N, C-alpha and C positions, 0 to 999 in steps of 0.2 A: 187415706194417709198421704200427706203431701211431703215431698222431699224439700229440704232447705239447702241452699248453696251460699257460699261466701259472696256477698253482694258486690264485692270489688272485682270478682272474676269476669262477669259479663262486660263491665266497663273496659277492662284491659283487653278483652277479646274484641270489643268495638274499635279499639285503637288499631289492632292488627287488621281488622276488617277494613277500616278506613284506608289504610295504606294499600292493601291489596286492590280494593275497588278503585282508588285514585289512579294507581298504576294501570289497571285494566282499562279505565276510561281514557287515559291519555294515549295508551298504545293500541286501543281497540282489540285487546287480546282476549279471544274467546277461551283460551287455555286457562288464563287466570280466573275468568268468570266460572269456568267449569270447576276449577279447584275450589273456589269460594262456594259454589253450589254444593259440592260434596261436604264441605265444612258445615254449611247450613243444614244439609240433610241429616248429618250426624246429630247436630244440635236439636233439630226438630223431632227426630225419631227417638233417639236415646236420651237426649238432654244436653244442655250446653256444657255441663261439667265433663262430657266425654269427648269434646272436640280437641283437635290438635292445639288450638289456642289455649284451651283450659289446661292442657298438659304443660305448656310453656309457662302459663301463669303459676300453676301449682309448684313447679320445680325450680323456676328461675326468678320469678318476680315476687311471689308471696313471701318467701323466706326473708326478703329484704325490706318488706313493708313494715312500717312502725305503727301505722294506724290500727285502731281496734277493729276486730272482725265483727261485722254485722251480717246477719243472715237474712235471706229473702226466700220466698216461695219460688220454686223452680218453674212453675207453670207459666207465668207471664214471659220470662226470658225464652222459654221453650217455644211458646207461641210466636214470639218475635223472630226466632230462627226460622220458623215456617214461613213467615211473611218475607224474610230475606230470601229464602229458597224460591218462593214464587217469583220475585223480581229477577233473580239470577236465571231462572228457567226461561222467563220471557226474554231476557237479554240473549241467552243462547239461541233461542228460536229466531230472534231478530237477526243475529249474526249469521246463522246457518242459511236463512232465507234471503240474505242480502239486504235486509231492512235495517240499515245502519242507524237510522233515526230511532227505531224501536230499541236497539241495543243501547244507544246513548241515553235515552230517556230512562229506561229501566235501571241501568247502572247508576245514573245520576240520582234517581230516587233512593236506591239502596245506599248509595254513598252519603246522601244527605241524612238519612236515618242513622247510619253508623256514626257519622260525625257528631250528630246531636248527642248520642250516648257517650261517645268518647270525650267530647269537649265539655259538655254541660250536664252529664249524668242524667239525661232525659231520654228514656227508652220509649220511642214512639210506638213500637209494636207492643210493649207492655201496657201502654196507655190504651191502645186499641183493645187488648185483651180485657182490661178492666171495664171499658165501655160496653163491650159485647156481653160480659158477665152481668153487668147491671141491667142491660136491656132484656136479658132473658128472664129476669125475676119481676 
């Protein structure tokens, strides 16, 4: 049995993620990346509907939206959260070991993916999930 979520939620979460990752990239802040990694971990393990960004969406943004609610399967966005977690963990390792280039590239990739979702409603991790699912059959 699959869980469905409001499809607008992950896009709004991507907006928050884009800002956090952009600030972390500009400031080289491992603390912001650690925060984002925790958000991604919650989304990957429990589901994106349980992240702090989803809480903000449900309580502050969703009540003000006029567009019709559409639902989507939670599994692709949840997989996407896992991909984001992997990139943030690589960034943390890069920062801790002094490999600033690794930090920059990992955060840059995560930022690019978040921006694609926020600006164009194109979830790269979701597309990866669907490709992997098709390849398995």
